[in-house]
SEMAR-612905 format. One record per residue: x, y, z of N, C-alpha, C, CB in turn. Coordinates in pm, whole numbers, plus 32768, in hexadecimal, padded with zeros to 4 digits. Glycine has a CB too. Example, Ala and Ser with C-alpha at 12.3 -4.5 7.8 and 13.67 -1.06 7.14 Angstrom:
% SEMAR-612905
85277DC7830C84CE7E3E830C85287EB6830C846B7E41838985057F1F82C485577F9682CA850A8003831385807FC4823C
This chain:
% SEMAR-612905
EE5623540FEBEED0230B0FDFEEE022F30F53EED2228B102EEE8222A50F1FEE86226D0E83EEA022EA0E27EDEB22210E50EE5423570E4EEE4B23D10DEDEEE124030DEFEDD824510E21EF2723F70E5BEFB5243D0E69F00823CC0E14EFF224560F1DEFF2235A0E2AF05522F50DE5F02522F30D4AF04D22500E2EEFB423100D24EF92230B0C99EFD923710C56EF0423190C81EFEF23F10C99F01D24680C3EF0BA248C0C5CEFBA24F30C5DF0E3242B0CBDF18024510CDDF1C3242C0C5EF1C923FA0D65F24B24730C51F2A524590BE5F2D023C50BEAF31E24B80BEDF2C323840B7BF2CF22FD0B5BF33C22DE0AE9F24622CC0B33F36E22760AD3F3C522430A75F39C21CC0A2BF438222B0AB0F3B121D809A0F39C2155095BF40D213E0900F317214E090DF46A20D20911F4DD20B308D0F4C620270892F55420BB092FF4E6201B080BF4EE1F9807BFF5711F790794F49A1F970748F5CA1F3807CBF6551F2907B7F66D1EBA075EF69D1F160833F5F61E68073EF61C1DEE06F4F5D71DFC0659F5E31D60074DF6271DCC0609F5EC1DD30578F5A21D580565F65B1DE30502F53E1D51052CF4D21CD5052AF4DC1CAC0488F4191D0A0561F50E1C2E0472F4FB1BF303EBF4991B710406F5951BC903A4F42E1B7A03B6F3CE1B0903C2F3971ADD033FF35B1B2E041BF3701A60032DF33C1A2202C9F365199102A6F3511A6F0268F318193B025FF33B18B00248F3C418B801F6F2C2185E01F6F420185A023FF4A3184E0212F50718B2023BF49F184A018EF4EA1901029FF535196D02C1F5BA193D0307F4E119C80317F5BE18C00329F63718870366F6A618850306F62017FC039AF68918880283F6EB187E0216F73B19050223F6A2186A017EF712196D0261F75D19F8025AF7BC19F402D8F6EF1A840260F7D4199A0318F81C19960392F8B919C5036AF81118FA03D5F8F2197C0315F97F199D0304F9811A3602E2F9C61940028EF9271A61028BF9361AFB0260F9281B4F02C8F8D31B2B01FCF8CD1B280330F8B91B8C03AAF9281B800400F8361B730400F9801B02040FF9F51B0F0453FA601B710412FA2A1A8B0464FA6E1B550397FAC71BB20349FAB11C3B0367FAB71BA202B8FA301C690363FA021CF80369FA2F1D2803FCF9551D05034EFA311CB90461FA5E1CE104E5FAD51CDF04FEFA2F1CA4053FFB201CA104B0FBAF1C9E04BCFBE71C2C0519FBDB1D2504EFFB801BC20522FBAB1B580574FBF01AEB051FFB361B2005C2FC721AB4055EFCBD1A5B0507FCA019D80549FD5C1A7E04FAFC8919CA05D5FC6F19430603FC1E19530677FCED18F20622FB9B19400668FB22194106C5FB2D18BB0722FA9019420668FAF118CC0796FAD2185307E8FA31184407D4FB0318660890FA1A17C707B5F98C179A0798F95C17690829F985171B071DF8F117B50848F8AD179508DCF82F176008C3F8991817093FF81C16DD08F0F794169208D8F7941633094CF786163E0841F72115D80939F706155B0991F70114EC0949F68B155E09DBF6ED14720991F6D713F4094AF66A13E50909F6DB13900993F5F41422093EF57C141E08F2F589144B0868F51A14680931F5C914AB0856F5EB14EC07C9F63C14870773F646157A07DBF6A6145107B0F70A13F30776F6BE1370074BF78113D207E3F66513330795F62512BE078AF5BA12D80726F5F4128C080CF57B134C0717F519136A06A6F55813870623F4C313E006C8F5E0138B0619F63013920595F6431430056FF5DC133D0516F614148405CBF608150E059AF697155205AFF58F156005ECF6F115290608F77815410609F7C8152D058DF7AA14F80667F7A314AA0562F7DB147C04E8F7BF14CB0475F7B313FC04CFF741150B046EF71F156A03FDF77515E90401F68815930404F783161A0474F7E61698048CF86516710460F7F316C90525F89116000493F92F15DD0480F93A15C203DCF965154204E6F8E2159503A5F8E91581030BF8F5160F02CAF85E153202CFF8A6166F02F3F8B716ED02B2F946173402D7F83D174902DBF97217240351F9FC1754037AFA7217060312FA1617290429FA6116820317FACE163602D6FACE163F0244FAC815AA02FCFA531659020FFA52168B016CFA8816F80162F9CF16A10126FAAF175201BBFAF017E201B3FB7517D901E6FAA218520204FBAC176A0201FC1917590242FC3A17A302C5FC6D176E01EDFBD117AF0319FBE11802038CFC2217B0040BFB52183E03B0FC5E17F60451FC9917A904C6FC2717D80542FD5017DE04E9FC28176B05A3FBC91780060FFBE9171F0677FB38177405E2FBC6173B06F1FBC916E2076DFB3816BF07AAFC20172C07DEFB25165507E0FAA81635080CFA991621089EFA8015C507C9FA38165508DAFA0E1646095FF97516190960FA2516CE09ACF95B1590096BF8E715580966F89C151D09DAF8F515080915F8D215470A4EF89715180ACDF84A15700B11F8F414EF0B25F80015C50AD0F79D161F0B1DF72015D40B4BF77016970AC3F6EF15F60BC7F69015B50C07F62B161D0C1FF6C215710C7FF5A115EA0C36F530164D0C54F548168F0CD5F4A416090C58F528171B0CDCF54417630D4BF5D5176D0D66F501172D0DB6F62B17960D0AF6B817820D23F6E017CA0D9BF70B17AD0CB1F73B177D0DD8F77817B40E5BF7F717FA0E47F79117450EC1F80E18490EB9F89818860EA8F91018330E8BF8B918CA0F1BF92E17C90EB0F9A317720E9FF9A1174E0E03F99B16EA0F04F93617320DC5F92F171B0D33F958178F0CE7F8A816F60D09F933180F0D09F96718840CCBF9FA18870CC7F93718F90D0DFA3918690D3CFAD618790D4DFB0A18000CF3FB10186C0DFCFAD517A80CE4FB0C172F0C88FB0E17640BFAFAA916A20C8EFAA3179C0BDBFAA017C90B4EFB0C18300B42FA1218040B22FB13188D0B91FB7E19020B87FBFA18C40B7FFB8119680BFFFC21186A0BDBFCA018230BD5FCBE17F50B3AFC9A17A20C3BFC5B17A00AFDFC68176E0A7EFC8C17DA0A1FFBF0172A0A57FC4118430A29FC4118C309D3FCD618F109CFFBDC193E0A13FD07190C0A43FD92193C0A50FDFF18D80A1BFDAD195A0AE5FDF818680A4CFE5517F40A2EFE6417D80990FE1C176F0A77FDE617DC0958FDEC17C708C7FDF918320875FD831788089BFE1218B908A8FE35191E085EFDC719620813FE9318F3080DFD51195F0848FCCC197E0802FCD61A2707FFFC36193A085FFC8B1A490794FC8C1AE30794FBE61B130783FCF61B210707FB961AA30783FB041AD10787FAB21A4C07A9FAD21B1806EFFA2C1A5E07A8F9CD19F907E5F96019F3077DF9921A23087DF9381966076EF8B619460737F86A18F0079CF8C318FE06AFF7E3191607A8F78E18D1080CF729188707B7F74719370878F715180507C0F6AF17CA0782F655178007CEF6DB17820728F5D8178307D1F5771745083BF50A1795085AF5B7172708BAF4E4177808E5F48B17C90934F4B518420984F45417790988F474187109F2F49518C60A45F52718A90A8CF42818CC0A9BF528182C0AA4F5A117FE0AFEF627180F0AACF591175B0B2DF63617D60A48F6B2180209F3F6C9188B09D4F6B017C50975F65D18E109ADF67E19600993F69D19AF0A0FF618199B094AF65919960A76F68219E20B0BF70619AA0B1BF61C19BC0B9DF73319340B0EF7B6190A0B30F81B194E0AF6F7C8188E0B17F802195E0A60F86019A40A19F8641A450A3DF843198A0985F8061A6F0A4EF80E1AFC0A82F85F1B1F0B06F7851B270A99F84D1AA40B5CF8961AA70BE8F92B1A950BC2F8611A270C55F9491A380B71F9D11A230B59FA161AAC0B2BF9E119B20AF0F9BF1AEA0AC2F9FA1B5C0A85FA1B1BD20AF9F9941B900A10F9BC1BCF0B59F9D11C390BCDFA511C0A0C18F94B1C420C3AFA611B850C2DFAD91B6C0C7EFB631B7F0C22FACE1AD20CBBFB5B1B610BACFBBE1B920B4DFBEC1C0C0B41FB9D1B7E0AE4FB821C6C0B45FB8F1CFA0B1EFBC61D420BABFAF31D3B0AE2FB921D0F0C17FB941D5D0C96FBF31D090D09FAEF1D720CCDFC0A1C990CE7FC511C3B0D54FBFE1C2B0DC8FCDC1C740D86FC341BB00E1EFBD81B9B0E9AFB731B370E75FB8F1C210ECAFAFC1B370EC7FAA41AD00EBFFA1E1B120EA4FAA91A780F3CF9C91ACB0E53F9511B160E2BF8FF1B390EA8F8FA1AC20DC6F9231AFE0F14F8CC1B2A0F96F8EA1BB90FBCF8EF1ACC101BF96D1BF20F91F9881C6B0FB9F92E1CE10F6FFA181C7A0FA6F8F11CB20F0AF89E1D050EB6F7FE1D0C0EBEF8BE1CDD0E38F7D81CC70F25F7501CB30F4DF7041D360F4AF74A1C750FD6F6911D3A0EF8F6471DBF0EF9F60C1DD50F74F5DD1DC90E92F6621DF50FDFF62A1E0F1071F6861E8710A9F6351D7C10DBF6561EC1110DF6921F31114DF7141EE61191F6261F8111BCF7921F3C1179F80C1F1A119CF8601EB7114EF8011EF4120FF8281E9510D0F8791E4C1079F8AF1EB91014F8271DD31034F9171E720FC9F9611EC70F67F9111ED20EF2F9EB1E910F42F91A1F5C0EB4F8E11F730E40F9141F400DBBF8D81FEA0E3BF8E01F1D0D52F91C1EF70CD6F9411F780C95F8BD1EA00C7EF9CE1F7B0C6EFA101FF40C38FA3B1FD30BA4FA91201F0C94FA361F550B69FA851F380AF7FA211ED60AA7FB1C1EF50B21FA251EE50A26F9CE1E9A09CCFA0A1E0E09CFF9C71ED80935F9B11DA409D0F9E51D1609CFFA241D0D0946F96E1CA109E8FA7B1CA30929FA9B1C7308A1FA3F1C670844FACF1C0408A2FA561C6807C8F9E91C62076EF9921BD10774FA271C7C06DEF91D1BDE077DF8C71B6D07A1F8421B63072EF88F1B880847F8481AE106F1F7CB1ACA0697F77B1A6E06EFF7EB1A8505FCF7001A8A0702F69D1A3B073DF62F19FA06D6F65A1A9307A1F63D197906D7F5E1192A0676F57918DB06C1F63318C5061AF52418F506D6F4A918A6071FF479184006D9F43018F7073BF46417D2072CF42A175006F4F39F17420741F49416C7070FF375179A0783F2F2179D07C4F2A8181B07A3F3011790085AF22B183507BFF1E918A207A2F1AD18CC082EF18418890731F1FB1908088EF1D1191F0915F21119980956F1ED18A80965F291197A0974F2CE19CC09E6F2DA1A5B09A8F368198F0A1BF3011A5C091AF3181AF208E4F3AB1B07090BF2AC1B6E092FF3F71ABB0947F47C1AE20970F4D91B160904F4BA1A7309AFF4C11AE70880F5091B0D0828F5031BA2080EF4F01AC407C4F4A51BEB0843F48F1C810825F47F1CC808B2F4021C9A07C3F47E1C730932F4741CBF09A3F4EE1CF009DDF4331C7B09FEF4EE1D3D0A45F55F1D760A7DF5891D310B0AF5421E0C0A8BF5541CB80B25F5631C6F0B9AF5A61BEA0B81F4E11C5E0BDAF5F81BBA0BF9F6111B350BFAF5D71B000C8CF6AF1B1D0BE0F59E1A960C8AF5681A600D0EF5BF19E60D3EF4CB1A2F0CFDF60119FF0D9FF65D19810DDCF635195E0E63F6FD19A10DE6F65F18F40E7AF628189B0F01F6A4189B0F63F5FA17E70ED8F68418C30FD9F6E818C21041F6B61855109BF6FA194E108BF6FB17C81087F6CA175510D6F6D31771116CF71B16D510B3F73D17BD11A1F74C17C4121DF6CD18241264F7DC17F7122FF6A5186F1227F62718AD125DF5B31881122EF622192F124BF5AD180E11D9F53217E21193F4E81860115AF4D1179011F6F52318A410FEF4F6192010DAF52C193B104CF5201987113FF4CE196E0FEBF4F619A20F68F5081A470F7BF48119790EF2F56A1A6F0F29F57D1B060F3CF58D1B360EA0F60E1B2E0FA4F5811BAE0E92F58C1BE30E09F6061C3F0E04F5091C300DDDF6431C2D0D8DF6B51C970D6EF6811CCC0CEDF7581C580D5FF6901D5F0CDEF65B1D960C6FF68E1E1D0C39F5DA1D9E0C88F64C1E4B0BC6F6661ECF0B94F6941EC30B03F6CE1F170BEBF6901F340AB7F69F1F2F0A32F72D1EEE0A08F68D1FB90A00F7881EEF0A71F8121EB80A5AF8281E280A44F8611ED90AC5F7B71DDE0A91F7BA1D540A80F7651D1B0A0DF7921D1A0AFBF7131D7709BEF6C51D3B0945F7241CF708E9F6751DAB08F2F6E91C8B089EF7281C5B081BF7381CD207BBF6CF1BE807D5F7A31CD00770F7B91D230701F75E1CF70681F8511D2106E2F7401C80066CF6F31C4905F5F6951BDB063EF75E1C040576F6081BE70615F5B41B860629F59D1B40059CF5391BBC066BF5BB1AC5059AF5B01A6E0503F5301A170529F65019F804D4F4B71A3404F6F44019FE0513F41619980493F3DA1A760530F41D1929049AF3F018C5042FF39518700468F45E187203F3F304187B0440F2AF1821046CF2B517920446F244184B0450F30A177203E3F32216E803B1F360169F0426F38216E4032DF39E16E0047BF3E3169304F3F38416840555F45F16DA0532F31016A50549F2A3168A05BEF242162405B4F25316F905D4F25615DD0525F1EF157C04FFF1F214F4054CF1FE1561046DF27214E20585F28C147505CDF25D147B0661F315145E05C4F22F14EE0680F21114F9071BF1A6149D0749F1E415880744F1A5145E07B5F13913FE07E1F0BB14570810F171139A085EF04B142207FFEFCE1476081AEFDD14A908AFEF3E141A0805EFF614740903F00114A50990F062150C09A3F022143A09ECF0D0150B0965F134157F0957F10815FE090FF1AC154E090DF0BA15DA08A0F07416490850F016169008B2F01D160F07CCEFCF163F08FCEF6E16870954EFA016DE09C6EF191627098EF00316A90A03F03A16F30A78F087176A0A49F09516980ACEF0C4175A09DEF11E17C609B2F0B718430975F18F17850937F04118090934EFF9186708FCEFB318B30969EFA1182E089AEF96187109D7EF3A18B60A45EFAC19150A8BEEEA183A0ABFF02918F10A8BF08E19600AB6F08519DF0A66F11F192E0AAAF08419C509E3F0851A3B097CF0161A920999F0791A0D08E4EF981A4709ABEF1B1A9D09D1EF201ADD0A47EEA51A5309D7EF641AA20AAAEF6C1AE80B33EFBE1B670B2EEFAB1A880B9FF0441B4B0AEBF08E1BCF0AE0F0371C2C0AB2F1041BCE0A88EFF01C260A41EFA51C880A00EF361CC80A5CEF6C1C4B0987EEE61C7B0A9EEE8A1CB40AEFEEB91CF30B69EE311C5B0B0DEF1D1CB80BADEF551CF90C24EFA11D6D0BFEEFAB1C9D0C73EFDB1D9D0B99F01D1DFE0B6DEFC21E640B43F0701DD60B11EF521E4C0AF6EEE71E960AD9EEA61EDB0B47EE921E4B0A9DEE891E8D0BA7EE471EC60C26EEA61EEF0C90EDEB1E610C65EF2B1EF90C87EF901F170CECEF931FAF0D01F01C1EE10CC0EFA31FE70D67EFAF207C0D93F03F20B70D3AEFC420850E54F08420560CFEF0FC208B0CA2F0CA20920C1BF181202C0CA2F03D20740C02F02320620B66F02920DF0B2CEF9920220B3EF05420F20AAFF06221780A51F02B214409D5F10621B80A39F02321AC097AEFDD219608F5F02B213B08A5EFC8221708A7F0A921310893F0E520D8083CF0DB20460876F17421030822F0DB202E08F1F0D71FAA0926F0521F860928F1141F9C09AAEFE31FDB092CEF551FB70921EF281F82089EEF0420280940EF711FC0083EEF481FA107A9EF781F0E078AEF9220100739EFFF1EEB07A8F0251E750786EFDB1E0407DFF0B61E74078FEFD81E25085FEF821DC108BAEEF61D9C088BEF6D1DFE0947EEBE1DFC0860EE2A1DD6082FEE281D8707B5EDD21E530810EE8F1DA1075EEE971D5106DCEEBD1CC20710EF0C1D8F066CEF1E1CB10776EF4C1C3407A9EED71BE107DAEFB11C4B0818EE751C210821EDF41BDD0858EDA51BAA07E1ED961C4408B0EDAB1C0D078AED4A1BDF0708ED801B6806C6ED3E1C550691EDF61B5E06B5EE421AF9066CEE381A5E06C7EEEA1B38065CEE4E1A860747EE5119FE0799EDB819D00798EE901A130843ED461A1607A8ECC519F707B4ECA019AB0726EC701A7C07D4ECE219E906AFECC719B00624ECFB193505F5ECEF1A0305CAED7C19240632EDD118BB0604EE0C1844065EEE3918FC05CFEDF5185D06ECEE2818080752EDE717800732EE07183E07E5ED5E177E0742ED2716FA072BED4216B506B7ECA716FD0733ED521706063BED7D16B805B9EE00167705C0ED8317130540EE6316DC05FBEEF616930608EEF316090670EF6C170D064DEE9E162106D2EE8E15A80738EE64154006F1EE2D15BB07ADEDED154606A1EDB414E00668EDFB148B05F1ED4215130642EE4714EB05ADEE8714A8052DEF0514EE0512EE2914AE04A8EF7514B20553EFF014EC0559F028153904D8F0461485057EF00D14F20467F048150B03DEEFF81586039FF03D1482037BEFA115C303E5EF54164303B7EFA016AD03B4EEE516690406EFEF16CE034DF04E17390347F01717C30359F092173302CCEFA717DD032AEF6718670345EF3F187903D4EEE8187B02EDEF1E18060427EF14181604A1EF97182A04F1EECF17B104C8EFFE17D304CBF08317DB050DF0C7187404F2F0E5175D04CDF0AB189F047BF0E019330458F082199C04BFF0C3195B039CF015198304C4EFB419E10517EFE819CE05ABEF0619B30508F00A195C05D7F025195A066BF0B11976067AF00018D406B0F11319700623F19619A8061CF18A1A320628F1DE198705A5F1311A6B05E2F12A1AFC05D9F0E31B330665F0D31B28054EF0821AEE069AF04D1AFF0716F0B61B0F0784EFF81A91072FF10D1AA90797F16E1A9A07EEF1DF1B0F07DBF1A21A0F07DEF1F21B24075FF24F1B9A075AF2271C200776F2831BA206E4F1AE1C3E074BF1631CC4076DF13F1CD8080EF0D21CC50717F1251C5F084AF1151C6308D4F1961C740930F0D21BEB08F4F2051C3608E9F2811C470911F2AB1CE20913F2D61BF408BCF28E1D2108A2F2B61DB908A0F2661DFD090FF2951E03080BF1F21DCA0927F1AC1E250995F1E51DF70A1FF0FE1E150995F2021D860A2FF23D1D5F0AB1F2D21D840ABCF22B1CC80AC6F3081D850A5EF3A31DB90A4EF3AD1E4C0A7BF3DA1DB009AAF34C1E980A62F3611F260A86F3191F520B14F3271F7F0A0CF2B41EED0B32F2731F1C0BA6F2881EBF0C1FF1E41F2D0B89F21E1E990C47F20C1E3F0CC9F18B1DE00CB7F1F51EA30D56F17A1D7A0CFEF1131D1E0CFBF0B21D3A0D71F14C1C940CFFF0A41CE40DBEF0461CF40E28F0381C770E8EEFC11D130DE7EFC11C5F0EBBEFBC1BFA0F17EFC61B660EE9EF481C0D0F5AEF971B560E77EFB81ADC0E24F0361AB10E38EFA91AEE0D99F0941B0C0E03F11A1AE60E03F15F1AE40E86F15D1B370DAEF12C1B540EE9F1611B470F6EF1431AAF0FAAF1201BBB0FC9F0EA1A840F92F0B219EC0FC3F102198A0F7FF00F19CA0F9DF0F9198F0F02F147191D0EABF1DF191E0ECAF13519380E02F20F198E0ED1F2B119800EE1F2D319580F5FF3011A000ECAF286199A0FC7F2A619571044F28018CB1070F278199F109DF21B189A1035F1F718191028F24F17C00FEFF18F18140FEAF27B17EA0F7EF2DB177F0F32F37117830F78F2EA17AB0E81F38C17DC0FD3F3FD17D21024F3FA176C1096F41518511056F372174410BFF35A16ED1125F32B165C10EFF2F5172E1181F2D6165A107BF2A215E61056F2D015CE0FD6F21B15E21060F2E6154D0FA7F30A15330F12F28F153F0EBFF34914A20EFBF27415A50E8BF1F415BB0E21F22F16100DB7F166160C0E66F20115ED0D3BF229163B0CCEF1E716BE0CD5F20E15F80C50F236172D0CACF20E17B20CBFF17717C30C70F28818170C83F18117990C02F10117AE0BAFF089176F0BEBF11117760B21F0A416F40C28F02216AD0C5EF00A17000CE5F03815F90C7DF05D17390D1FF036178A0DA5EFE217FA0D81F0B417C50DF6F01F184D0D0FEFD018B10CE2EF5A189A0CB5F00318EB0C91EF3C18290C60EECF180F0C2BEE6217E40C91EEEA17B40BCBEE8117B30D00EE21178F0D64EE0417F80DBEEE4A17210DAEEE64186F0DBAEE3918DE0E1BEE1319590DD9EEA619010E7DEE02196A0D52EDE419DF0D07ED521A050D1FEDFF19C90C72ECFA19A60D0FEC7519CC0D26EC5119E60DA1EC2619780CFCEC7E19920E0EEC6219CD0EA4EC8D1A570EC1ECA9197A0F0FED021A6F0E94ED401AF40EB0ECEC1B680E64EDDE1AF30E80ECCC1B3F0DE5EC711BA70D97EBE81BB80DE3EC521B730CF7EBAC1B560E29EB371B690E69EB5A1BB00EE0EAF01AEE0E81EBB41BA30F1DEBDC1C080F91EC061C930F6AEC521BD10FE0EC351CAC0EEDEC611D260EC8EC051D770E76ECD51D170E8AEB8F1D560E34EB591D8D0DE3EB2E1E1B0E0CEB011D3F0DBFEAF51E2F0E8EEACA1EB20EC6EB381F0D0EC7EA941EA80F52EBB41EEA0EB8EC1E1F580EB3EC181FA40E2EECB11F190EC5EBF21F6B0DBCEBF21FA90D45EB841F6E0CDEEC7C1FA00D12EB081F7B0D16EAA31F400CA9EA971F5B0C17EA2D1F5E0CCFEAB71FCD0BFFEAAB1FED0B75EB0D1FB40B1AEAAE20720B67EB861F940B5CEBF31F410B14EBCA1EBB0B08EC7A1F410B5AEB911E830B6EEB651DFA0B71EAE61DED0B01EB381DD10C12EA951E400AFDEA3F1E440A8CEA871E3D09FEE9F11EC10A96EAF41E8609F2EB341E7D0971EB761DEA0963EBA21EF30962EBAA1DBD09C2EBE81D2909CBEB841CDA098CEC051CEF0A65EB0F1CDF09C8EA951C9409A6EA821C950900EA121CDC09F5EA721CFC08D9EA5E1D270842EAD51CE107F1EA641DD7082EEB511CE40823EBBC1CB807D0EBBE1C2307D6EC421CF407FAEB7A1BED0846EB5F1B5C0849EB011B3007F6EB3B1B3108C1EAB41B7C07B9EA461B4C0763E9A71B6607A6EA641AA9074CE9A91BA00811E9251BAC086AE8D81C1B082BE9431BCE090FE8531C040804E8011C7607E7E7D81CB30866E78A1C510793E80A1D3B0889E7D21D7008F9E7741DD208FDE8241D960939E72E1DCE0884E6B11E2F0877E6421E1308D3E6751E2B07ECE6111E6E0914E5AC1E61096AE5D11E2609F7E54A1E150929E6591E110A1BE6871DE50A8DE6991E740AE3E70C1D8A0A75E6821E5D0B70E6B91ED60BC1E74B1ECD0BDDE6701EE30C49E77C1F210C2DE81D1F190C3BE84D1E9D0C76E8581F8B0C95E8031E7F0CE6E8291DFE0D24E81B1D8C0CCDE7DD1DE40D9BE79E1D740C82E7911D090C31E8021CFB0BD0E7171D110BEFE8281D690B91E88B1D650B27E91A1D490B5CE8871DEA0ADBE93A1D8B0BCEE9BC1D660C07E9CD1CD10C17E9D01DA90C8BE9521C960C6CE9631C120C8EE94F1BB00C16E9071BF50CFBE92F1BDD0BB3E92A1B8C0B34E9B81B7F0AFEE8CA1BD00AC4EA0E1BD60B20EA9E1BB40AFFEAD01B450B47EAF81C240B18EAB51B3F0BD0EAD61ABE0C32EAB51A460BF4EA881ABC0CB9EA261A480BD2E9EB19D00B9AEA4719A20B0FE94519F20B73EA5419FE0AB7EA9219E00A3EEB21199C0A58EA9D1A6309EBEB6119C70ABDEBE4199A0AD8EBE019160B20EC2F19FE0B26EB8819020B7CEB73187D0BB0EB46181C0B56EB1B187E0C16EAF3183B0AF7EAC517D90A8EEB3717AE0A37EA5818160A34EB8818110A28EC0817EA09BFEC62178D0A10EC6B1879098AEC7B17B00A8CECE117680ADBEC9616DF0ADAED0517AA0B79EC2616C30AF1EBDB16490AFFEBF415FD0A84EB4616620B17EBD4163A0A0AEBCF16060978EC4C15C9095BEBB41676090EECBC160D098FED4615DF0967ED7D158409E1EDAE16650948ED3815530A30ED6114FE0AA2EDC6151C0AF6ED7F148E0A7DEDB6159E0B1CEE1115BA0B91EDF5157E0C09EE18163C0BADEE56153A0C4FEE4914F00CD7EE2515520D33EEC914A60D09EDFA15180DB7EDDC15600E20EE5715670E78ED68152C0E61EE5115CA0EDFEEC715C60F2BEEC715340F98EECB165E0F81EE4615090FA3EE3E147C0FF5EE92141A0FB3EDA7143B0FFFEE9E142A0F3FEEEF13BB0EDBEF7513AE0F03EEF613E50E3CEFA414270F3FF027142C0F57F04014250FEAF05E14A00F1BEFEE140B1034EFEA13D910C5EFDD145A111DF074138010EFEFA214C810F2EF8A153D1139EF0315311182EF8F15B310DCEF05153F120AEE8915321256EE7515C9129BEE9514B112CBEE0215CD12F3EDDD163C133CEE3D164913A7ED541635136DEE8B15E613D7EEF415FC1434EF7916431405EF14157D1468EF79164A1390EFFA169D1356EFD2173A1343F02D165C12B6EF4A175E134CEF1D17D61328EF89184D1377EE7A17DC1353EF81183413F9EFAD18B01446F04A18C0141DEF97189D14F6F09D18681404F12A187D13E7F12718C1133DF18617D813FAF0D7187D12F5F0D518AF125EF0A51934125AF079185A11FDF048197412A2EFFF19ED12A6F06F1A4612E0EF7319E712FEF0BD1A1F134BF10B1A7F1371F19E1A9C1314F1221A5B13FEF1B31A2712D7F21B1A481276F1EF1A9D1207F25319D1123FF1721A8411C9F1421ACF116CF1361B671199F0C81A931144F10C1B78120FF0FC1C09123AF17E1C69123EF0C11C0712C7F1EB1C11124FF27E1C511250F2B21C4F11B0F2F01BEF12BCF2891C1D114BF2B41C2E10CEF29B1CB01095F2811BD01083F30F1CF8105AF2E91D881030F28C1DA00FC3F35A1DCE100BF2531D2C0F87F1F21D570F1BF17A1D5A0F5BF1EA1CFD0E9FF1681D440FDFF0DE1D72101DF0C01DFC1023F0CF1D4710A4F1371E4B1032F10F1EDB1038F0AF1F110FBBF1971F2F103BF0C51EE40F35F08E1F1F0EE0F0051ED50EB1F0ED1F340E83EFD11E7B0F01EF571E350EE3EEEA1E8A0ED6EF381DD60F42EE8A1E570E81EE1F1EAB0E66EDCD1EDB0EDBEDCE1E6B0E0DEDBE1E7F0F44ED6E1E9D0FBEEDCF1E841034ECE61E410FC9EDC31EED108FEE0C1ED21114EE011E4A1146EDDA1F291181EE7B1E1C1173EE751D74119BEED81D781204EEA51CF81118EEAC1D141263EF121D0312CFEF061C6D12DEEEF61D5B135EEF331C3A135DEF471B9B1373EEC11B6F1373EF941B6A1403EE501BAC13B2EDD21B7F13B1ED8A1B681333ED901BCE13F7EDB71BDA12D4ED871BCB1251EDBE1B511205EDA41C441208EE451B41121CEE6F1AC411EDEE3D1A421207EED91ABC1209EE1E1A391292EDF219DA12C2ED6219A51286EDF719F81340ED0F1A0E125EEC9C1A0A1233EC9719BC119DEC6E1A941238ED051A04115FED0419D810CCED42195710C6ED4E1A39106AED93191F1121EDCF189B1120ED4E18471147EE56188B118AECFD185A11AAEC92181611C4EC1F18081154EC65184F1233EC1A186C1104EBC5185C107FEC13180B101AEB9F18EC103BEC7E1821100AECD817BA0FAEECC917240FD3ED7B17DC0FBDECC9170E104AECC016851075EC4C16421072ECE6167910E9EBCD168E105BEB501655104EEB3516480FB2EAE516AA109A
């Protein structure tokens, strides 16, 4: 089956222009002009506002006499209703484009607003599942400005939205939803608290590892995923330990972006199937869930593609000379577990998850569409085993 998947006709698209470097935010007005946007809706959250980062963006726009409207009420795990509120503001204020500033939640919200503006109806209508409506139109021009180095949503072709009624996170995606421009300025990342640096960095690493070992993997995504692993292994500890380390911040920004390209074109696996379904039930930061689950999932998965796990170990800085296949693959698991421990990723127990929750969590994960492309075959029993491992 893997051989058939490996050589089937695949597509790699990159609909987002990437502009990156120290001070890249200063080019915002020029990028809006190139896109023909006269009045964007700025989509962000209160964390960005309180950190003074929205003010920096507004200063750039004001100095160029740009018009804009602001929607700064985005929440973590953005729900369907929130997207609708943003869409209403976009229309009522006469906006013709979008700027998303923040982590994954503002960027995903902006993408979802774009879908509703372009297509009508609710974002629920376009869930990436059987029986839902396909995307047929490009969203309005969107510039994504990440203030964290984790989700890679600035270049990915997905938006993750929460349906509170089902206690379920769902995906909407495809090239038509991607940002038109990713404006990556590591100067915006230096104010990130250490715990957020850790959680978002583990998310970037997970995107890279899962996409590299996914059955959807292909050469272009393998290339960027491996470099993303390299950068995360090299720079995450430094960025966590000293937030003003600009080299480390730049390296992690590139890790997140490269991992986002790999995730944006392909699929993840069991870690994201677990983290997304878990996040729909329990209030836990996505990066924390991913960081706590990545090593246990890798320990379960390594037999599915041991040579790729050996390569991951090498990119994590492990000398695999003299190791047999099993030892080299498992050394990747240890390297990831050590990194998660060094940057203080909490355990699932810290968020109140116990053995009694495992049956429901495993059942939900098994129904997540990302399960299909996991490195190793997995069902509810497999998910239960991983959850038990994570809780120890």
